[in-house]
C-alpha positions as CSV (number, residue, x, y, z in Angstrom):
1,M,11.9,20.7,26.7
2,V,14.0,18.5,28.4
3,E,14.9,18.5,32.2
4,V,17.6,16.0,33.5
5,A,17.1,15.1,37.4
6,F,20.2,13.0,40.1
7,R,18.4,10.4,42.2
8,D,20.2,9.3,45.0
9,I,20.0,5.6,46.7
10,E,17.0,6.3,47.7
11,N,15.2,7.3,44.2
12,N,14.8,11.0,45.9
13,I,16.1,13.8,43.8
14,V,18.9,15.5,44.8
15,G,18.4,18.6,43.7
16,I,21.3,20.9,41.5
17,K,22.0,24.2,42.9
18,N,24.8,25.4,41.2
19,Y,25.3,25.1,36.9
20,P,26.1,27.9,35.0
21,E,23.2,29.6,33.9
22,E,23.1,29.3,30.6
23,F,21.9,25.8,31.8
24,W,19.0,27.1,33.9
25,A,16.3,25.1,31.4
26,F,17.9,22.2,32.6
27,F,17.2,21.8,35.8
28,D,14.0,24.3,36.6
29,E,11.0,22.4,36.6
30,Q,12.2,19.3,39.3
31,D,9.0,18.6,40.2
32,V,7.7,17.5,37.3
33,V,10.5,14.5,37.0
34,P,8.5,11.0,37.2
35,D,9.6,9.1,39.6
36,K,9.9,5.6,37.2
37,F,10.5,5.8,33.4
38,H,7.5,4.6,31.4
39,Y,5.5,4.7,28.3
40,F,3.0,7.1,29.3
41,N,5.4,9.9,29.8
42,S,7.9,8.8,27.9
43,S,9.3,8.4,24.3
44,I,10.1,4.9,23.8
45,F,12.5,3.9,20.6
46,D,12.5,5.7,17.2
47,E,9.8,8.4,19.5
48,V,12.8,10.4,20.2
49,Y,13.7,11.8,17.1
50,Y,10.3,12.3,15.9
51,N,9.2,14.3,18.9
52,Q,12.3,16.3,18.9
53,T,11.3,17.3,15.2
54,I,7.9,18.3,16.8
55,M,9.7,20.8,19.2
56,N,12.1,21.7,16.2
57,F,8.8,22.9,14.2
58,M,6.9,24.4,17.6
59,M,10.6,26.8,18.5
60,D,11.5,27.1,14.8
61,D,14.5,25.7,15.4
62,P,17.0,23.5,13.1
63,I,15.3,20.2,11.9
64,F,16.8,17.3,14.4
65,E,15.2,14.5,12.2
66,T,16.3,14.6,8.2
67,T,16.2,11.4,7.0
68,H,12.7,11.0,6.0
69,P,10.6,13.3,4.2
70,H,8.5,15.5,6.6
71,L,4.9,14.9,6.3
72,G,4.2,12.5,8.7
73,K,5.8,14.6,10.9
74,Y,3.6,17.0,10.2
75,I,0.8,14.9,10.9
76,M,2.2,14.2,14.0
77,F,2.1,17.6,14.7
78,L,-1.3,18.5,14.7
79,G,-1.9,16.2,17.7
80,V,0.4,17.9,19.5
81,E,-1.0,21.4,18.5
82,L,-4.2,19.9,19.8
83,F,-3.3,17.9,22.9
84,G,-0.2,19.7,23.9
85,F,3.7,18.4,23.8
86,N,3.2,14.9,25.2
87,P,3.0,11.0,25.2
88,F,-1.3,12.0,24.2
89,G,-0.2,14.6,21.8
90,W,2.8,13.2,20.2
91,R,0.7,9.5,19.4
92,F,-3.2,10.9,18.9
93,S,-3.0,11.4,15.2
94,G,-0.7,7.8,14.5
95,T,-3.6,6.3,16.6
96,L,-6.3,8.4,14.7
97,V,-5.2,7.0,11.4
98,G,-4.6,3.4,12.2
99,V,-8.0,4.0,13.4
100,L,-9.6,5.1,10.2
101,M,-7.6,2.2,8.0
102,L,-10.3,0.1,9.7
103,P,-13.3,2.1,7.3
104,M,-10.7,2.5,5.1
105,L,-10.3,-1.2,4.5
106,Y,-13.9,-2.4,4.7
107,I,-14.5,0.1,1.6
108,L,-11.9,-2.0,-0.5
109,A,-13.0,-5.3,0.8
110,K,-17.0,-4.7,-0.1
111,K,-15.2,-2.6,-3.5
112,I,-13.6,-6.0,-4.2
113,F,-15.8,-8.9,-2.8
114,K,-19.0,-7.7,-3.3
115,D,-19.6,-9.2,-0.1
116,S,-19.7,-7.5,3.2
117,F,-19.5,-10.9,5.3
118,Y,-15.8,-11.1,3.7
119,A,-15.3,-7.0,3.8
120,L,-16.1,-7.6,7.8
121,F,-13.7,-10.5,7.7
122,A,-10.8,-9.0,6.6
123,T,-11.4,-5.5,8.2
124,I,-11.4,-7.6,11.8
125,I,-8.2,-9.8,11.1
126,F,-6.4,-6.5,10.1
127,A,-7.4,-4.7,13.2
128,F,-6.3,-7.4,15.6
129,D,-3.3,-7.9,14.0
130,F,-0.2,-7.0,16.2
131,M,1.6,-5.2,14.0
132,H,-1.1,-2.6,13.1
133,F,-2.4,-2.5,16.8
134,V,1.3,-1.7,18.1
135,Q,2.0,0.6,15.5
136,T,-0.8,3.1,15.0
137,R,-0.5,3.4,18.6
138,L,3.7,5.0,18.5
139,A,4.3,8.2,17.7
140,T,6.6,7.3,14.8
141,I,5.4,7.7,10.7
142,D,5.3,4.7,9.4
143,T,1.7,4.9,9.7
144,Y,1.1,7.6,7.8
145,P,2.8,6.0,4.1
146,T,0.1,2.9,5.0
147,I,-3.3,4.4,4.9
148,F,-1.9,6.7,1.8
149,I,-1.1,2.9,0.0
150,M,-4.5,2.2,1.2
151,I,-5.7,4.9,-0.6
152,M,-4.4,5.4,-3.3
153,F,-4.6,1.8,-4.6
154,Y,-8.5,2.0,-3.9
155,F,-8.7,4.6,-6.6
156,M,-6.4,2.7,-8.9
157,Y,-8.8,0.0,-8.2
158,L,-11.8,2.2,-9.5
159,Y,-9.7,2.9,-12.2
160,Y,-9.1,-1.0,-12.8
161,N,-12.7,-1.7,-13.3
162,T,-13.9,0.8,-15.3
163,N,-13.7,0.9,-19.2
164,F,-13.2,3.9,-20.6
165,Y,-15.1,2.6,-23.7
166,D,-18.8,2.7,-21.8
167,T,-17.6,5.5,-19.1
168,K,-16.8,9.2,-19.4
169,L,-13.2,9.3,-19.9
170,S,-13.4,12.1,-17.3
171,K,-14.8,10.0,-14.8
172,T,-11.8,7.1,-15.3
173,L,-9.4,10.5,-15.0
174,K,-10.9,11.3,-11.8
175,Y,-10.2,7.7,-10.2
176,L,-6.0,8.6,-11.4
177,F,-5.6,12.1,-10.3
178,L,-7.0,10.5,-6.8
179,S,-4.9,7.7,-6.9
180,G,-1.6,10.0,-7.9
181,L,-2.5,12.0,-5.3
182,F,-2.6,9.9,-2.3
183,M,0.2,8.6,-4.1
184,G,2.5,11.8,-3.5
185,I,1.0,12.7,-0.2
186,G,2.2,8.7,0.7
187,I,6.1,9.5,-0.2
188,A,5.9,13.0,0.7
189,S,5.4,11.0,4.4
190,K,8.2,8.2,3.7
191,W,9.6,7.1,0.5
192,T,8.4,3.2,1.1
193,A,4.9,4.6,-0.8
194,A,6.9,4.9,-3.9
195,Y,7.2,1.3,-4.0
196,G,3.5,1.2,-4.1
197,G,3.2,3.7,-6.6
198,V,5.8,1.0,-8.9
199,G,2.7,-1.7,-8.3
200,L,0.2,1.7,-9.5
201,G,2.1,1.7,-12.9
202,V,2.3,-1.9,-13.2
203,I,-1.5,-2.4,-12.6
204,F,-2.1,1.4,-14.8
205,F,-0.5,-0.1,-17.8
206,Y,-1.5,-3.3,-17.3
207,T,-5.7,-2.5,-18.0
208,L,-4.4,-0.3,-20.8
209,Y,-3.1,-3.5,-22.1
210,K,-6.6,-5.3,-21.8
211,R,-8.5,-2.2,-23.1
212,Y,-6.4,-2.7,-26.0
213,I,-6.9,-6.2,-26.5
214,E,-10.6,-5.5,-26.2
215,A,-10.2,-2.9,-28.7
216,L,-9.3,-5.3,-31.1
217,K,-11.6,-8.2,-30.5
218,A,-14.3,-6.3,-30.9
219,D,-13.5,-4.5,-34.0
220,Y,-12.2,-8.1,-35.7
221,T,-15.7,-9.7,-34.0
222,Y,-17.9,-6.9,-35.6
223,N,-16.2,-7.1,-39.5
224,L,-17.4,-10.7,-38.7
225,Y,-20.5,-10.1,-37.6
226,N,-21.2,-7.6,-40.1
227,E,-20.5,-9.7,-42.8
228,T,-23.0,-12.4,-42.1
229,F,-26.0,-10.4,-43.1
230,D,-23.9,-10.2,-46.3
231,A,-23.2,-14.5,-46.1
232,E,-27.1,-14.7,-45.8
233,R,-28.1,-12.2,-48.9
234,D,-26.0,-14.3,-50.7
235,I,-27.1,-17.6,-49.7
236,I,-30.5,-16.4,-50.5
237,T,-29.6,-14.9,-53.6
238,Y,-27.8,-18.8,-54.2
239,Q,-31.1,-20.6,-53.7
240,K,-32.9,-18.3,-56.0
241,S,-30.8,-18.2,-58.9
242,E,-31.7,-20.4,-61.8
243,I,-27.8,-20.6,-62.5
244,K,-25.9,-21.5,-59.5
245,T,-21.9,-21.6,-59.8
246,D,-19.2,-23.3,-58.1
247,T,-17.2,-19.4,-57.9
248,D,-21.1,-18.1,-56.0
249,F,-21.0,-21.2,-53.4
250,R,-17.0,-21.4,-52.8
251,K,-17.2,-17.9,-51.5
252,I,-20.5,-18.7,-49.4
253,K,-18.7,-21.8,-48.4
254,N,-15.1,-20.4,-47.3
255,Y,-17.3,-16.9,-45.3
256,F,-18.9,-19.9,-43.2
257,K,-15.8,-21.9,-42.2
258,N,-14.5,-18.1,-40.8
259,I,-17.4,-17.5,-38.8
260,S,-17.3,-21.2,-37.8
261,A,-14.0,-21.0,-36.0
262,A,-14.5,-17.5,-35.1
263,K,-17.3,-18.1,-33.1
264,N,-15.8,-22.2,-31.7
265,K,-18.8,-23.7,-33.8
266,N,-18.8,-26.5,-36.2
267,V,-20.6,-25.9,-39.4
268,D,-21.1,-28.1,-42.2
269,I,-20.5,-26.6,-45.2
270,S,-21.3,-29.1,-48.3
271,N,-23.1,-28.2,-51.2
272,N,-25.9,-30.9,-49.6
273,N,-26.2,-28.9,-46.3
274,L,-27.5,-25.4,-47.3
275,D,-30.0,-25.9,-44.8
276,E,-27.6,-25.9,-42.1
277,C,-25.9,-22.9,-43.1
278,L,-29.0,-21.2,-42.7
279,A,-30.0,-22.2,-39.6
280,F,-26.5,-21.2,-38.3
281,V,-27.3,-17.8,-39.7
282,E,-30.4,-17.1,-38.4
283,K,-29.5,-18.9,-34.5
284,D,-27.1,-16.0,-34.1
285,K,-28.7,-13.8,-35.8
286,E,-30.7,-12.0,-32.8
287,H,-27.2,-12.1,-31.2
288,Y,-25.7,-10.2,-34.2
289,S,-27.9,-7.6,-34.6
290,E,-28.0,-6.7,-30.9
291,F,-24.2,-6.4,-31.3
292,L,-24.6,-4.2,-34.1
293,T,-27.0,-2.0,-32.4
294,S,-25.2,-1.1,-29.2
295,N,-25.2,2.5,-27.8
296,N,-22.4,2.1,-25.8
297,L,-19.7,1.0,-27.8
298,N,-18.2,2.7,-31.0
299,I,-18.6,-0.4,-32.8
300,G,-16.2,-0.9,-35.7
301,K,-13.9,2.1,-34.7
302,L,-13.0,0.9,-31.3
303,T,-9.0,0.4,-32.0
304,K,-8.8,3.6,-33.0
305,T,-11.4,4.7,-30.1
306,F,-8.5,2.8,-27.6
307,W,-5.6,5.3,-29.0
308,K,-7.3,8.4,-28.5
309,N,-8.5,7.7,-24.5
310,A,-4.9,5.7,-24.7
311,I,-2.8,9.1,-25.6
312,I,-5.1,11.2,-23.5
313,T,-5.1,9.4,-20.2
314,C,-1.3,7.9,-20.7
315,A,-0.8,12.6,-20.7
316,F,-2.7,12.9,-18.0
317,C,-0.9,10.6,-16.2
318,V,2.6,12.1,-16.5
319,L,0.7,15.2,-14.3
320,F,-1.7,13.1,-12.0
321,F,1.7,11.0,-10.9
322,V,5.0,12.5,-11.4
323,I,4.3,16.6,-11.3
324,I,1.3,16.5,-9.2
325,P,3.9,14.2,-6.5
326,L,6.7,15.7,-7.1
327,G,5.2,19.2,-6.6
328,I,3.7,17.7,-2.8
329,Y,7.4,15.9,-2.3
330,I,9.3,20.0,-2.2
331,L,6.4,21.5,0.1
332,S,7.0,19.0,2.8
333,F,10.4,20.4,2.9
334,L,9.2,24.1,2.7
335,P,9.2,24.9,6.4
336,E,12.6,23.2,7.2
337,Y,13.8,25.2,3.6
338,S,12.0,28.5,5.4
339,I,14.0,27.8,9.0
340,D,17.6,27.0,7.3
341,Q,17.5,30.2,5.5
342,E,18.5,31.9,8.7
343,R,19.7,29.1,10.5
344,L,22.5,26.6,9.3
345,N,21.5,22.6,10.5
346,Y,24.8,20.9,10.7
347,T,22.4,17.6,13.3
348,N,23.6,15.4,10.4
349,I,26.7,16.2,8.4
350,E,28.7,13.3,10.3
351,Y,26.2,10.8,7.8
352,G,27.6,12.4,4.5
353,T,30.2,12.1,2.4
354,A,29.9,14.6,0.2
355,Y,31.0,17.6,2.7
356,Q,34.2,17.5,4.2
357,T,34.3,20.5,6.4
358,I,32.0,22.8,7.7
359,E,32.8,25.9,5.7
360,E,31.4,23.0,2.5
361,A,28.2,22.1,4.0
362,E,27.5,26.0,4.7
363,N,28.6,26.9,0.9
364,A,26.1,23.9,0.2
365,L,23.2,25.6,2.5
366,E,23.5,28.7,1.0
367,I,19.7,28.0,-0.3
368,P,19.2,29.5,-3.9
369,S,16.1,27.8,-3.9
370,L,13.5,25.2,-2.2
371,V,13.7,22.7,-5.1
372,S,17.9,22.8,-5.0
373,Y,17.0,22.5,-0.8
374,T,15.1,19.5,-1.8
375,L,18.1,17.9,-3.8
376,F,20.3,18.4,-1.6
377,R,18.2,16.6,1.8
378,Q,17.5,13.4,-0.6
379,N,21.5,13.8,-1.3
380,N,22.1,13.7,2.8
381,M,18.7,11.4,3.5
382,F,19.8,8.5,0.7
383,D,23.6,8.9,2.1
384,F,22.7,8.6,5.6
385,H,19.9,5.0,4.1
386,S,22.9,3.4,2.1
387,K,25.2,3.8,5.0
388,L,23.0,2.1,8.0
389,G,24.6,-0.9,8.9
390,D,23.3,-4.6,9.5
391,N,24.5,-4.7,13.3
392,H,21.2,-3.7,15.2
393,P,19.9,-6.0,17.6
394,Y,16.2,-6.0,16.1
395,N,17.9,-6.2,12.2
396,A,15.3,-8.0,10.5
397,Y,15.5,-9.5,6.7
398,W,12.8,-9.2,4.4
399,W,12.4,-13.1,4.7
400,E,12.3,-12.7,7.9
401,W,9.1,-10.8,7.9
402,I,7.4,-13.1,5.6
403,I,7.6,-15.9,8.8
404,N,7.6,-13.7,11.8
405,L,11.0,-14.5,12.5
406,R,11.9,-11.8,14.5
407,P,9.9,-9.4,16.3
408,I,11.5,-5.8,17.6
409,L,11.5,-4.7,20.8
410,Y,9.7,-0.5,21.5
411,Y,10.1,-1.0,25.1
412,I,11.1,-3.1,28.2
413,V,10.8,-2.3,32.4
414,G,11.2,-5.2,34.2
415,D,10.9,-5.4,38.3
416,E,13.2,-8.3,39.6
417,T,11.6,-8.3,42.9
418,L,8.6,-9.0,41.4
419,K,9.7,-11.5,38.6
420,T,7.6,-9.1,36.5
421,T,8.1,-7.4,32.8
422,A,6.4,-4.4,30.9
423,S,6.9,-4.5,27.3
424,I,5.8,-3.6,23.6
425,S,6.7,-5.5,20.6
426,A,5.8,-5.2,17.1
427,F,5.5,-7.9,15.3
428,G,2.2,-10.4,13.2
429,N,-0.5,-12.3,14.5
430,P,0.9,-16.2,13.9
431,A,-2.9,-16.7,12.4
432,V,-2.7,-13.6,10.1
433,W,0.7,-13.8,8.7
434,W,1.9,-17.3,8.4
435,G,-2.3,-18.1,7.4
436,G,-1.1,-15.0,5.2
437,I,1.6,-17.1,3.2
438,V,-1.1,-20.1,2.7
439,A,-3.2,-17.5,0.9
440,V,-0.5,-15.7,-1.3
441,L,0.3,-19.4,-2.5
442,Y,-3.4,-19.9,-3.3
443,C,-3.7,-16.3,-5.6
444,L,-1.1,-17.6,-6.9
445,S,-2.0,-20.9,-7.8
446,A,-5.3,-19.6,-8.9
447,L,-3.3,-17.5,-11.9
448,T,-2.9,-20.5,-13.5
449,K,-6.2,-21.8,-13.7
450,N,-9.4,-19.8,-14.9
451,K,-10.6,-18.5,-11.5
452,K,-13.4,-16.4,-11.5
453,H,-11.7,-14.0,-9.2
454,N,-8.6,-14.3,-10.7
455,K,-8.7,-10.6,-11.9
456,D,-9.0,-9.5,-8.4
457,N,-6.4,-11.7,-7.4
458,L,-3.8,-10.3,-9.7
459,F,-5.0,-7.1,-8.5
460,L,-3.9,-8.0,-4.6
461,L,-0.9,-9.6,-5.7
462,I,0.9,-6.9,-7.7
463,G,-0.3,-4.6,-4.1
464,Y,2.0,-6.8,-2.0
465,F,4.0,-7.5,-4.2
466,A,5.2,-3.9,-5.1
467,Q,5.7,-3.4,-1.6
468,L,7.8,-6.4,-0.5
469,L,10.3,-6.5,-3.3
470,P,12.3,-3.6,-3.2
471,W,13.5,-4.7,0.4
472,T,14.8,-8.7,-1.6
473,L,17.8,-5.9,-2.7
474,V,18.0,-4.0,0.6
475,I,20.8,-7.0,2.1
476,T,23.5,-4.4,3.6
477,R,21.7,-1.9,5.9
478,T,19.5,-2.3,8.9
479,T,15.6,-3.4,8.1
480,Y,12.7,-3.7,10.7
481,I,9.8,-5.8,11.0
482,Y,7.7,-2.9,10.7
483,H,8.7,-2.2,7.1
484,Y,6.0,-5.6,6.3
485,F,3.3,-3.3,7.5
486,P,2.1,-1.7,4.1
487,C,2.0,-5.3,2.9
488,I,-0.6,-7.0,5.4
489,I,-3.2,-4.4,3.7
490,F,-2.6,-6.5,0.8
491,L,-2.2,-10.1,2.7
492,V,-5.8,-9.6,4.8
493,L,-7.4,-9.3,1.6
494,M,-5.9,-12.5,-0.4
495,L,-6.8,-14.4,3.0
496,A,-10.7,-13.1,2.7
497,S,-10.1,-14.2,-1.0
498,F,-8.7,-17.4,0.1
499,F,-11.8,-18.0,2.5
500,K,-14.5,-16.8,0.0
501,E,-13.1,-18.4,-2.8
502,T,-12.2,-22.1,-1.2
503,F,-14.8,-22.4,1.7
504,K,-18.7,-22.6,0.8
505,N,-19.1,-22.9,4.2
506,K,-18.7,-19.2,6.1
507,K,-18.1,-21.3,9.7
508,Y,-14.4,-21.8,8.4
509,A,-13.8,-18.0,8.0
510,I,-15.7,-17.4,11.8
511,G,-13.2,-19.9,13.3
512,Y,-10.5,-18.5,11.7
513,V,-11.7,-15.2,13.2
514,C,-12.1,-16.9,16.6
515,V,-8.3,-17.8,16.4
516,V,-7.1,-14.2,15.4
517,L,-8.9,-13.0,18.8
518,I,-7.4,-15.6,21.4
519,L,-3.9,-14.8,19.8
520,F,-4.7,-11.5,20.6
521,A,-5.9,-11.9,23.9
522,M,-3.0,-14.0,24.7
523,F,-0.2,-11.6,23.2
524,Y,-2.3,-8.5,24.5
525,P,0.4,-7.6,27.6
526,I,3.4,-7.5,25.0
527,L,1.5,-5.5,22.7
528,T,0.7,-2.7,25.6
529,G,3.5,-2.8,28.0
530,I,1.0,-4.4,30.3
531,S,3.2,-5.9,33.6
532,V,2.9,-9.5,33.6
533,P,5.3,-12.4,34.9
534,K,7.8,-13.1,32.9
535,S,7.6,-16.8,33.5
536,Y,4.5,-16.1,31.6
537,I,6.2,-15.0,28.7
538,E,8.8,-17.4,28.7
539,N,6.1,-20.0,29.1
540,F,3.1,-18.8,26.8
541,L,4.6,-16.3,24.3
542,R,7.9,-17.1,23.6
543,W,7.5,-19.5,20.8
544,F,11.1,-19.3,19.1
545,P,14.4,-18.1,20.4
546,S,14.2,-14.9,18.1
547,W,10.7,-13.8,19.8
548,W,12.4,-11.9,22.7
549,F,10.1,-10.0,25.1
550,C,11.6,-9.9,28.5
């Protein structure tokens, strides 16, 4: 699991012979110790915590990393099972999921824009965004909630664009079930997926509100249209009547006044203009007939249909978005629960305030049930995160993410003799993130205008701000730029919306993609740990003092 080696001044390994027998495992494989530290043969940054936890899974040892739910670590464990406990095995699952994000994003974009070009546009700029490229190649857990956020919003988008008046209710419930299922899987990977769950809730209730307004309008319009035929009959009777009373005509006049207002048309109703009234009826008669004979809508009773479907839908949503995700989340603690039934884990007691002594912790860890154990772990997790200070050198506040101000340096190895540096940094492609600011502002401004695609822009804005706004409340603990990763899903989609709606000529979108690719090529060395001259980094890549790469 861990090998300890000592080197002399010439970098040769000094063999250790006399050591206590219980420490033999630390010195029994001196020949496998690498000549130098490199991300190809070692853990970097938070990988050390997750890789230790994967080893715990393998050995049925007490879990080391307990500050996040475990599902993401189980997915990492699958790569180790396939390829062994080595850097390739640690990082395989995350890299595979990073690749799978691309077709998933394409499918979502194609559904939104109904255009293969802009679906491909969004996919390419996401693929060559620095954050996606770097984060998915590491053995950390942030990749997993991000893809599940993408999937859960995809199914919510399908629901958002279906109508339980003309679509089977079971089909709309299927979309909600899948959205809730992946929300539960995402939260069981990392809490950040719960922020997206709030966005799903906003979209869901907004969709129900729209269905309710549709029902009210349809029923009101139906009643007016239906009464039009009565008015027509009254007019004909009035024409044929030998005794034409003012009361009869007043009834017809008032009715047409209401119809005119409802249709936003001006029909002159006067004793001398009865022919125009008849022409008005004849002109729209075909439309009225088509409306009234529709086979898809329960016309005239749509409000009752709404309440019936809405109550059924909300009842199922308790199952889909509460009970099932809660069950998935609790089950994610089952392996740790099983291990701690036999061995108590004191790893994180030092972070807690609830237990002052080992004895108190032991009593608390005498778990009566999986549910109680999960609740106990939530207390530890929240206690850890709430007490995490903001003094980390790579601490970045939410507003610094948006403007791409403070990258996080995961790995650095320098050679003073050759004056070269190899490093891996996570931040955003400037063209994507700074262009994304323009796209967000565009989508916000479009909501104030009668834009054709406002419905889609609203969906993307809800997704984006659902992932971002909770972090605006976090000002006393360390946060990192990679917490912005889920927002990039919606950022690239809003960029596609911006280019699609603003520029008729696709050459502008193609030119923008070229800029994204050029920047990716420029910064590639510090995204991959390739050794390059320090002068290249300092003169060409360090655009701001806070962009520290060497």
